[in-house]
All heavy atoms as an XYZ file, in Angstrom:
736
protein
N      15.910      1.800      5.157
C      15.118      2.225      3.962
C      14.457      0.893      3.462
O      15.075     -0.110      3.211
C      16.074      2.697      2.886
C      15.491      3.002      1.562
S      14.456      4.464      1.465
C      15.658      5.725      1.644
N      13.196      1.054      3.204
C      12.424     -0.043      2.620
C      11.928      0.383      1.168
O      11.436      1.529      1.141
C      11.218     -0.411      3.457
C      10.453     -1.651      2.815
C      11.652     -0.785      4.887
N      12.094     -0.425      0.233
C      11.756     -0.076     -1.117
C      10.922     -1.182     -1.730
O      11.188     -2.330     -1.532
C      13.024      0.114     -1.961
C      12.860      0.551     -3.389
C      14.175      0.733     -4.053
C      14.034      1.180     -5.545
N      15.316      1.498     -6.139
N       9.817     -0.722     -2.461
C       8.944     -1.633     -3.164
C       8.957     -1.328     -4.625
O       8.836     -0.209     -5.068
C       7.459     -1.428     -2.606
C       6.537     -2.372     -3.423
C       7.400     -1.687     -1.191
N       9.224     -2.357     -5.424
C       9.261     -2.282     -6.908
C       8.318     -3.231     -7.565
O       8.000     -4.311     -6.968
C      10.685     -2.422     -7.365
O      11.151     -3.710     -7.114
C      11.646     -1.335     -6.900
N       7.921     -2.970     -8.783
C       7.136     -3.829     -9.662
C       7.830     -3.723    -10.980
O       7.827     -2.689    -11.579
C       5.712     -3.402     -9.624
C       4.750     -4.231    -10.517
C       4.656     -5.638    -10.022
C       3.340     -3.604    -10.533
N       8.332     -4.858    -11.439
C       8.932     -4.926    -12.749
C       9.987     -3.768    -12.964
O      10.032     -3.119    -14.037
C       7.933     -4.912    -13.888
C       7.041     -6.110    -13.817
O       7.419     -7.187    -13.349
N       5.749     -5.902    -14.196
N      10.745     -3.550    -11.934
C      11.773     -2.513    -12.011
C      11.330     -0.996    -11.729
O      12.147     -0.113    -11.643
N      10.039     -0.831    -11.563
C       9.532      0.549    -11.283
C       9.290      0.675     -9.771
O       8.727     -0.198     -9.124
C       8.193      0.709    -12.028
O       8.501      0.764    -13.450
C       7.584      2.149    -11.686
N       9.831      1.782     -9.141
C       9.628      2.017     -7.761
C       8.233      2.390     -7.454
O       7.679      3.407     -8.019
C      10.639      3.009     -7.252
O      11.964      2.571     -7.514
C      10.442      3.312     -5.758
N       7.553      1.669     -6.550
C       6.225      1.967     -6.129
C       6.231      2.817     -4.866
O       5.390      3.685     -4.672
C       5.360      0.737     -5.898
C       5.260     -0.225     -7.129
C       4.357     -1.388     -6.800
C       4.669      0.502     -8.308
N       7.232      2.469     -4.003
C       7.366      3.242     -2.725
C       8.708      3.079     -2.184
O       9.373      2.022     -2.394
C       6.303      2.748     -1.740
N       9.181      4.038     -1.381
C      10.506      4.034     -0.822
C      10.548      4.957      0.393
O      10.150      6.088      0.286
C      11.543      4.490     -1.851
C      12.903      4.269     -1.388
C      13.901      4.573     -2.550
O      13.524      5.150     -3.533
O      15.098      4.175     -2.425
N      10.933      4.394      1.583
C      10.847      5.251      2.787
C      11.672      4.709      3.906
O      11.884      3.506      4.044
C       9.389      5.369      3.214
O       9.382      6.233      4.405
N      12.140      5.546      4.758
C      12.817      5.152      6.102
C      11.862      5.299      7.175
O      12.131      5.009      8.300
C      13.994      6.001      6.350
O      13.670      7.404      6.374
C      15.093      5.848      5.265
N      10.613      5.749      6.905
C       9.626      6.032      7.965
C       8.370      5.193      7.843
O       7.210      5.668      8.021
C       9.245      7.542      7.899
C      10.484      8.337      8.082
C      10.182      9.834      7.951
O       9.038     10.180      7.650
O      11.123     10.625      8.131
N       8.550      3.912      7.434
C       7.403      3.027      7.367
C       6.899      2.609      8.909
O       7.673      2.740      9.762
C       7.600      1.688      6.674
O       8.636      0.999      7.316
C       8.112      1.949      5.243
N       5.642      2.319      8.947
C       5.098      1.867     10.181
C       4.856      0.376     10.044
O       4.085     -0.057      9.074
C       3.833      2.622     10.604
C       3.153      2.044     11.951
C       4.098      4.097     10.762
N       5.287     -0.512     10.899
C       5.078     -1.936     10.690
C       3.910     -2.374     11.649
O       3.941     -2.185     12.806
C       6.372     -2.729     11.080
C       6.129     -4.264     10.947
C       7.528     -2.301     10.179
N       2.909     -3.030     10.975
C       1.783     -3.523     11.669
C       1.496     -4.934     11.102
O       1.373     -5.047      9.910
C       0.517     -2.623     11.497
C      -0.695     -3.222     12.104
C       0.737     -1.221     12.037
N       1.401     -5.891     11.977
C       1.175     -7.294     11.554
C       2.151     -7.698     10.462
O       1.768     -8.293      9.489
C      -0.344     -7.443     11.161
C      -1.225     -7.258     12.279
C      -2.691     -7.342     11.882
O      -3.084     -7.183     10.746
O      -3.498     -7.632     12.819
N       3.381     -7.385     10.617
C       4.485     -7.743      9.682
C       4.322     -7.126      8.292
O       4.956     -7.590      7.310
C       4.535     -9.283      9.532
C       5.081     -9.954     10.790
O       5.988     -9.443     11.437
N       4.373    -11.038     11.119
N       3.551     -6.078      8.161
C       3.452     -5.335      6.921
C       4.009     -3.944      7.077
O       3.767     -3.260      8.117
C       1.989     -5.205      6.485
C       1.399     -6.556      6.082
O       1.943     -7.110      5.176
N       0.351     -6.939      6.670
N       4.792     -3.444      6.093
C       5.293     -2.092      6.101
C       4.302     -1.218      5.513
O       3.816     -1.346      4.380
C       6.565     -1.942      5.372
C       7.758     -2.514      6.023
N       8.529     -1.810      6.868
C       8.325     -3.801      5.985
C       9.527     -2.552      7.315
N       9.475     -3.689      6.841
N       3.753     -0.211      6.270
C       2.891      0.787      5.779
C       3.738      2.055      5.471
O       4.393      2.589      6.317
C       1.837      1.128      6.830
C       0.662      0.036      6.943
C       0.943     -1.049      7.584
C      -0.507      0.233      6.232
C       0.023     -2.080      7.748
C      -1.479     -0.747      6.322
C      -1.249     -1.899      7.060
O      -2.179     -2.894      7.105
N       3.605      2.484      4.217
C       4.395      3.633      3.717
C       3.587      4.901      3.866
O       2.435      4.916      3.457
C       4.760      3.391      2.200
C       5.732      2.330      2.047
C       5.483      1.008      2.058
C       7.078      2.626      1.829
C       6.358     -0.050      1.889
C       8.016      1.609      1.616
C       7.688      0.268      1.707
N       4.266      5.983      4.258
C       3.680      7.335      4.276
C       3.146      7.690      2.831
O       3.906      7.391      1.836
C       4.725      8.226      4.686
C       5.841      7.428      5.330
C       5.679      6.079      4.699
N       2.059      8.302      2.736
C       1.516      8.643      1.348
C       2.580      9.383      0.505
O       2.615      9.164     -0.689
C       0.296      9.541      1.639
C      -0.118      9.085      3.020
C       1.156      8.734      3.799
N       3.340     10.332      1.147
C       4.306     11.075      0.392
C       5.464     10.259     -0.191
O       6.177     10.703     -1.093
C       4.900     12.205      1.275
O       5.593     11.561      2.365
N       5.619      8.960      0.204
C       6.702      8.128     -0.255
C       6.215      7.177     -1.367
O       7.003      6.382     -1.815
C       7.342      7.392      0.905
O       6.371      6.397      1.337
N       4.959      7.300     -1.721
C       4.321      6.370     -2.701
C       4.235      6.974     -4.052
O       3.811      8.144     -4.170
C       2.979      5.931     -2.169
C       2.264      4.934     -3.177
C       3.129      5.192     -0.761
N       4.600      6.276     -5.167
C       4.538      6.741     -6.493
C       3.126      6.591     -7.019
O       2.784      5.616     -7.695
C       5.506      5.938     -7.396
C       5.567      6.327     -8.800
O       4.820      7.276     -9.239
N       6.292      5.578     -9.608
N       2.282      7.521     -6.726
C       0.833      7.411     -6.990
C       0.558      7.476     -8.558
O      -0.498      7.035     -8.978
C       0.059      8.453     -6.318
C      -0.027      8.403     -4.778
C      -0.751      9.631     -4.162
C      -0.749      7.060     -4.373
N       1.523      7.851     -9.302
C       1.306      8.041    -10.761
C       1.058      6.623    -11.403
O       0.482      6.542    -12.535
C       2.555      8.693    -11.456
O       3.697      7.861    -11.354
N       1.442      5.465    -10.817
C       1.250      4.197    -11.373
C      -0.037      3.554    -10.849
O      -0.403      2.380    -11.281
C       2.425      3.306    -11.260
C       3.617      3.869    -11.991
C       2.730      2.970     -9.878
N      -0.688      4.149     -9.873
C      -1.841      3.555     -9.227
C      -3.171      3.992     -9.757
O      -3.282      5.082    -10.225
C      -1.812      3.801     -7.758
C      -0.742      3.146     -6.936
C       0.083      3.852     -6.122
C      -0.529      1.816     -7.029
C       1.097      3.243     -5.395
C       0.473      1.170     -6.348
C       1.267      1.912     -5.492
N      -4.152      3.092     -9.733
C      -5.558      3.445     -9.998
C      -6.317      2.826     -8.886
O      -5.911      1.793     -8.292
C      -5.959      3.013    -11.378
O      -5.839      1.571    -11.409
N      -7.492      3.433     -8.578
C      -8.377      2.966     -7.461
C      -8.951      1.656     -7.931
O      -9.379      1.433     -9.123
C      -9.445      3.935     -7.144
C      -8.923      5.150     -6.482
O      -7.970      5.114     -5.695
O      -9.532      6.204     -6.695
N      -9.035      0.669     -7.028
C      -9.684     -0.570     -7.113
C     -11.076     -0.471     -6.607
O     -11.343      0.317     -5.802
C      -8.849     -1.715     -6.485
O      -9.569     -2.866     -6.394
N     -11.949     -1.395     -7.077
C     -13.318     -1.424     -6.487
C     -13.304     -2.308     -5.215
O     -14.331     -2.391     -4.631
C     -14.256     -2.073     -7.572
C     -14.525     -1.041     -8.721
O     -14.434      0.165     -8.490
O     -14.824     -1.592     -9.798
N     -12.202     -2.946     -4.858
C     -12.096     -3.815     -3.745
C     -12.087     -3.054     -2.379
O     -11.387     -2.047     -2.304
C     -10.861     -4.749     -3.874
O     -10.917     -5.409     -5.072
C     -10.774     -5.680     -2.662
N     -12.858     -3.540     -1.450
C     -12.789     -2.999     -0.064
C     -12.936     -4.187      0.813
O     -13.657     -5.116      0.534
C     -13.967     -2.027      0.098
C     -13.914     -0.877     -0.686
N     -13.054      0.212     -0.484
C     -14.560     -0.550     -1.875
C     -13.211      1.112     -1.462
N     -14.121      0.683     -2.282
N     -12.181     -4.234      1.845
C     -12.330     -5.237      2.894
C     -12.386     -4.565      4.278
O     -12.030     -3.396      4.452
C     -11.124     -6.179      2.906
O      -9.907     -5.425      3.125
C     -11.050     -6.937      1.625
N     -12.825     -5.380      5.285
C     -13.064     -4.891      6.605
C     -12.155     -5.589      7.551
O     -12.236     -6.801      7.585
C     -14.533     -4.895      7.062
C     -15.356     -3.979      6.181
C     -14.627     -4.378      8.552
C     -16.905     -4.132      6.371
N     -11.297     -4.913      8.257
C     -10.574     -5.431      9.408
C     -11.231     -5.067     10.692
O     -11.564     -3.875     10.929
C      -9.166     -4.874      9.423
S      -8.157     -5.329     10.847
N     -11.449     -6.039     11.592
C     -12.145     -5.750     12.904
C     -11.616     -4.624     13.670
O     -12.295     -3.919     14.372
C     -12.172     -7.050     13.547
C     -11.836     -8.086     12.568
C     -11.069     -7.420     11.496
N     -10.174     -4.412     13.614
C      -9.653     -3.389     14.430
C      -9.057     -2.214     13.765
O      -8.861     -1.161     14.273
C      -8.581     -3.977     15.449
C      -7.258     -4.395     14.869
C      -6.954     -5.573     14.278
C      -6.114     -3.628     14.802
N      -5.687     -5.629     13.876
C      -5.153     -4.344     14.174
C      -5.827     -2.299     15.236
C      -3.832     -3.849     14.028
C      -4.542     -1.832     15.017
C      -3.550     -2.646     14.391
N      -8.784     -2.354     12.400
C      -8.220     -1.208     11.645
C      -9.296     -0.448     10.875
O      -9.148      0.727     10.569
C      -7.184     -1.737     10.692
C      -5.936     -2.211     11.442
C      -4.857     -2.682     10.397
C      -5.276     -3.982      9.912
N      -4.300     -5.017      9.660
N     -10.378     -1.089     10.487
C     -11.443     -0.411      9.719
C     -11.619     -0.939      8.359
O     -11.172     -2.055      8.002
N     -12.168     -0.136      7.434
C     -12.328     -0.497      6.106
C     -11.143     -0.170      5.154
O     -10.730      1.009      5.126
C     -13.648      0.153      5.491
O     -14.720     -0.282      6.326
C     -13.840     -0.253      4.046
N     -10.618     -1.092      4.448
C      -9.483     -0.923      3.640
C      -9.936     -0.639      2.159
O     -10.859     -1.247      1.660
C      -8.503     -2.072      3.606
N      -9.253      0.282      1.520
C      -9.408      0.484      0.096
C      -8.166     -0.027     -0.618
O      -7.111     -0.121      0.087
C      -9.593      1.978     -0.209
O     -10.790      2.480      0.353
N      -8.254     -0.314     -1.883
C      -7.169     -0.905     -2.605
C      -6.796     -0.118     -3.880
O      -7.499      0.606     -4.365
C      -7.528     -2.405     -3.062
C      -7.592     -3.268     -1.837
C      -8.654     -3.242     -0.964
C      -6.626     -4.224     -1.617
C      -8.663     -4.082      0.145
C      -6.558     -5.052     -0.593
C      -7.671     -4.981      0.292
O      -7.734     -5.877      1.444
N      -5.468     -0.356     -4.242
C      -4.882      0.240     -5.515
C      -4.554     -0.903     -6.500
O      -4.051     -1.941     -6.017
C      -3.663      1.006     -5.213
C      -3.883      2.330     -4.571
C      -3.170      2.655     -3.425
C      -4.668      3.324     -5.076
C      -3.323      3.886     -2.751
C      -4.794      4.611     -4.536
C      -4.094      4.822     -3.361
O      -4.190      6.063     -2.719
N      -4.767     -0.643     -7.748
C      -4.105     -1.453     -8.801
C      -2.929     -0.641     -9.220
O      -2.872      0.552     -9.096
C      -5.127     -1.556    -10.039
C      -6.473     -2.163     -9.577
O      -6.462     -3.091     -8.780
N      -7.500     -1.619    -10.168
N      -1.908     -1.352     -9.787
C      -0.739     -0.678    -10.215
C      -0.513     -1.136    -11.704
O      -0.609     -2.306    -12.116
C       0.541     -1.063     -9.503
N      -0.222     -0.133    -12.612
C       0.054     -0.417    -13.996
C       1.437      0.063    -14.285
O       1.791      1.253    -14.162
C      -0.951      0.329    -14.881
O      -2.278     -0.110    -14.570
C      -0.685      0.041    -16.334
N       2.262     -0.927    -14.657
C       3.644     -0.725    -15.054
C       3.963     -1.428    -16.369
O       3.651     -2.554    -16.543
C       4.628     -1.279    -13.954
C       6.107     -1.229    -14.358
C       4.415     -0.547    -12.560
N       4.521     -0.643    -17.277
C       4.900     -1.205    -18.605
C       3.721     -1.814    -19.262
O       3.817     -2.904    -19.928
C       6.032     -2.141    -18.486
O       7.194     -1.568    -17.950
N       2.551     -1.155    -19.138
C       1.302     -1.672    -19.825
C       0.683     -2.853    -19.122
O      -0.373     -3.372    -19.648
N       1.212     -3.380    -18.077
C       0.626     -4.526    -17.398
C       0.041     -4.059    -16.006
O       0.741     -3.401    -15.212
C       1.711     -5.549    -17.122
C       1.162     -6.822    -16.468
C       2.280     -7.905    -16.318
O       3.432     -7.526    -16.086
N       1.843     -9.115    -16.481
N      -1.267     -4.425    -15.707
C      -1.865     -4.016    -14.525
C      -1.939     -5.192    -13.503
O      -2.300     -6.279    -13.920
C      -3.350     -3.526    -14.778
O      -3.240     -2.347    -15.698
C      -3.991     -3.130    -13.509
N      -1.486     -4.824    -12.346
C      -1.555     -5.869    -11.250
C      -2.743     -5.379    -10.299
O      -2.687     -4.241     -9.736
C      -0.232     -5.950    -10.418
C      -0.388     -7.013     -9.258
C       0.882     -6.405    -11.384
N      -3.730     -6.179    -10.161
C      -4.944     -5.775     -9.442
C      -4.716     -5.958     -7.960
O      -4.035     -6.860     -7.474
C      -6.125     -6.697     -9.839
C      -7.463     -6.303     -9.161
C      -8.626     -7.066     -9.819
C      -9.859     -6.793     -9.081
N     -10.168     -5.490     -8.707
N      -5.228     -4.969     -7.171
C      -5.163     -5.036     -5.713
C      -3.705     -5.220     -5.181
O      -3.522     -6.101     -4.283
C      -6.137     -6.066     -5.134
C      -7.516     -5.722     -5.528
O      -7.855     -4.604     -5.773
O      -8.316     -6.668     -5.548
N      -2.716     -4.493     -5.718
C      -1.348     -4.616     -5.333
C      -1.038     -4.036     -3.931
O      -0.152     -4.471     -3.179
C      -0.433     -4.044     -6.383
C      -0.489     -2.549     -6.387
C       0.938     -4.539     -6.292
N      -1.870     -3.114     -3.526
C      -1.707     -2.324     -2.323
C      -3.052     -2.028     -1.620
O      -4.050     -1.998     -2.285
C      -0.872     -1.088     -2.555
N      -2.947     -1.758     -0.324
C      -4.132     -1.329      0.345
C      -3.807     -0.205      1.358
O      -2.658      0.008      1.762
C      -4.759     -2.494      1.097
C      -4.079     -2.991      2.292
C      -4.297     -2.592      3.562
C      -3.048     -4.014      2.309
N      -3.424     -3.309      4.410
C      -2.604     -4.125      3.715
C      -2.363     -4.690      1.344
C      -1.647     -5.038      4.062
C      -1.361     -5.551      1.760
C      -1.018     -5.690      3.101
N      -4.874      0.474      1.781
C      -4.681      1.583      2.780
C      -6.025      1.795      3.445
O      -7.067      1.318      3.037
C      -4.236      2.832      2.104
C      -5.215      3.417      1.108
C      -6.070      4.503      1.452
C      -5.410      2.881     -0.155
C      -6.925      5.047      0.580
C      -6.217      3.447     -1.021
C      -7.071      4.446     -0.690
O      -7.991      5.025     -1.584
N      -5.987      2.413      4.607
C      -7.164      2.788      5.381
C      -7.420      4.245      5.357
O      -6.814      5.017      6.063
C      -6.994      2.309      6.827
C      -6.874      0.777      6.906
C      -5.661      0.141      6.819
C      -8.022     -0.021      6.985
C      -5.576     -1.194      6.860
C      -7.983     -1.406      7.059
C      -6.664     -1.987      7.042
O      -6.616     -3.387      7.029
N      -8.331      4.703      4.544
C      -8.554      6.149      4.375
C      -9.120      6.764      5.673
O      -8.910      7.942      5.979
C      -9.561      6.275      3.229
C     -10.080      4.938      2.967
C      -9.142      3.954      3.561
N      -9.931      5.944      6.394
C     -10.468      6.473      7.684
C     -10.271      5.342      8.669
O     -11.242      4.555      8.974
C     -11.957      6.806      7.558
C     -12.089      8.013      6.696
C     -13.573      8.396      6.559
C     -13.710      9.647      5.699
N     -15.150     10.034      5.502
N      -9.105      5.231      9.216
C      -8.790      4.129     10.194
C      -9.497      4.335     11.496
O      -9.828      5.437     11.848
C      -7.255      4.107     10.387
N      -9.631      3.134     12.124
C     -10.307      3.200     13.468
C      -9.353      3.962     14.431
O      -8.152      4.124     14.138
C     -10.584      1.803     13.988
O      -9.332      1.138     14.225
N      -9.800      4.263     15.601
C      -8.951      4.893     16.601
C      -7.723      4.123     16.910
O      -6.633      4.715     17.123
C      -9.773      5.194     17.943
C     -10.708      6.274     17.817
C     -10.064      7.686     17.416
O      -9.037      7.983     17.968
O     -10.562      8.302     16.480
N      -7.835      2.823     16.952
C      -6.678      1.953     17.305
C      -5.606      1.889     16.219
O      -4.468      1.591     16.460
C      -7.111      0.516     17.575
C      -8.027      0.351     18.791
C      -8.386     -1.103     18.985
C      -9.317     -1.227     20.214
N      -9.828     -2.664     20.309
N      -6.040      2.301     14.951
C      -5.102      2.192     13.871
C      -4.765      3.615     13.201
O      -4.309      3.659     12.123
C      -5.702      1.366     12.781
N      -5.036      4.660     13.982
C      -4.790      6.054     13.452
C      -3.373      6.227     12.944
O      -3.145      7.056     12.022
C      -5.106      7.063     14.498
C      -6.612      7.346     14.709
C      -7.207      7.911     13.477
C      -8.702      8.222     13.639
N      -9.337      8.577     12.396
N      -2.394      5.526     13.550
C      -0.994      5.741     13.124
C      -0.738      5.295     11.653
O       0.263      5.624     11.134
C       0.000      4.853     14.037
O      -0.186      3.403     13.844
N      -1.634      4.554     11.030
C      -1.473      4.083      9.679
C      -2.546      4.638      8.746
O      -2.621      4.298      7.542
C      -1.384      2.527      9.493
C      -2.655      1.869     10.077
C      -0.111      1.998     10.219
C      -2.772      0.460      9.708
N      -3.343      5.601      9.208
C      -4.370      6.179      8.368
C      -3.761      6.802      7.124
O      -2.806      7.643      7.236
C      -5.212      7.185      9.144
C      -6.402      7.681      8.359
C      -7.249      8.574      9.227
O      -8.158      7.934      9.900
O      -7.168      9.796      9.244
N      -4.183      6.320      5.991
C      -3.739      6.856      4.765
C      -2.434      6.287      4.206
O      -1.977      6.511      3.104
N      -1.804      5.467      5.080
C      -0.472      4.876      4.730
C      -0.825      3.610      3.853
O      -1.788      3.067      3.976
C       0.270      4.385      5.923
C       1.029      5.442      6.687
C       0.515      6.734      6.900
C       2.362      5.313      7.098
C       1.255      7.745      7.550
C       3.110      6.220      7.710
C       2.537      7.483      7.981
O       3.252      8.446      8.555
N       0.128      3.286      2.991
C      -0.061      2.271      2.004
C       0.819      1.029      2.227
O       1.974      1.204      2.420
C       0.204      2.844      0.557
C       0.007      1.737     -0.533
C      -0.597      4.038      0.251
N       0.188     -0.124      2.207
C       0.921     -1.403      2.377
C       0.745     -2.191      1.122
O      -0.115     -2.047      0.333
C       0.363     -2.173      3.601
N       1.691     -3.149      0.864
C       1.754     -3.910     -0.350
C       1.756     -5.379     -0.132
O       2.274     -5.866      0.884
C       3.089     -3.531     -1.124
C       3.118     -2.172     -1.510
C       3.552     -1.152     -0.703
C       2.729     -1.743     -2.835
C       3.677      0.132     -1.055
C       2.745     -0.478     -3.222
C       3.145      0.509     -2.359
N       1.076     -6.113     -0.982
C       1.139     -7.569     -0.983
C       2.480     -8.095     -1.387
O       2.912     -7.887     -2.546
C       0.044     -8.200     -1.894
C      -1.365     -8.122     -1.222
C      -2.233     -7.183     -1.638
C      -1.665     -9.090     -0.257
C      -3.522     -7.163     -1.050
C      -2.906     -9.028      0.364
C      -3.815     -8.059     -0.095
O      -5.037     -8.001      0.552
N       3.200     -8.789     -0.517
C       4.552     -9.219     -0.723
C       4.662    -10.244     -1.886
O       5.655    -10.300     -2.551
C       5.152     -9.871      0.520
C       5.247     -8.840      1.613
C       5.673     -9.485      2.947
C       5.480     -8.456      4.096
N       5.476     -9.043      5.396
N       3.542    -10.889     -2.253
C       3.606    -11.873     -3.295
C       3.335    -11.214     -4.682
O       3.377    -11.914     -5.707
C       2.615    -12.988     -3.083
C       1.127    -12.485     -2.998
O       0.884    -11.410     -2.696
N       0.222    -13.419     -3.306
N       3.002     -9.894     -4.632
C       2.779     -9.240     -5.972
C       3.799     -8.176     -6.299
O       3.823     -7.696     -7.462
C       1.424     -8.485     -5.835
C       0.174     -9.448     -5.707
C      -1.057     -8.734     -5.691
C      -2.251     -9.697     -5.498
N      -3.553     -9.026     -5.667
N       4.720     -7.898     -5.417
C       5.806     -6.891     -5.590
C       7.146     -7.408     -5.104
O       7.160     -8.476     -4.498
C       5.467     -5.601     -4.897
C       4.216     -4.958     -5.410
C       5.412     -5.768     -3.364
N       8.211     -6.712     -5.426
C       9.475     -7.009     -4.776
C       9.834     -5.992     -3.732
O       9.496     -4.794     -3.902
C      10.558     -6.931     -5.885
C      10.444     -7.902     -6.972
C       9.297     -7.531     -8.053
O       9.263     -6.419     -8.487
N       8.476     -8.481     -8.378
N      10.157     -6.500     -2.575
C      10.544     -5.613     -1.456
C      11.985     -5.817     -1.045
O      12.489     -6.957     -1.090
C       9.691     -5.910     -0.237
C       8.205     -5.648     -0.510
S       7.188     -5.710      1.027
C       7.436     -4.074      1.721
N      12.642     -4.675     -0.823
C      14.015     -4.790     -0.316
C      14.278     -3.811      0.765
O      13.581     -2.849      0.921
C      15.019     -4.561     -1.517
C      14.739     -3.380     -2.341
C      15.599     -3.184     -3.547
O      15.303     -3.846     -4.576
O      16.586     -2.519     -3.449
């Protein structure tokens, strides 16, 4: 089980993460979307595709670009399409 928290609030928890480049990608159903808002940030990975980002608001404090996902992953990254990964320096992982 991998769990991600921010200031004591669970952002994601799953036994079915997919690890890519040392990042745990969480299935969408295991993510607490109620604390997320869409970010305007987008980046491009040469082999995964275009990433979209989430901001998280917990206890009135917003952390920008706390997580990312690939809404339309490339063929090589289809196993993580829609899955959510987190910046380890912005959250607590256990």
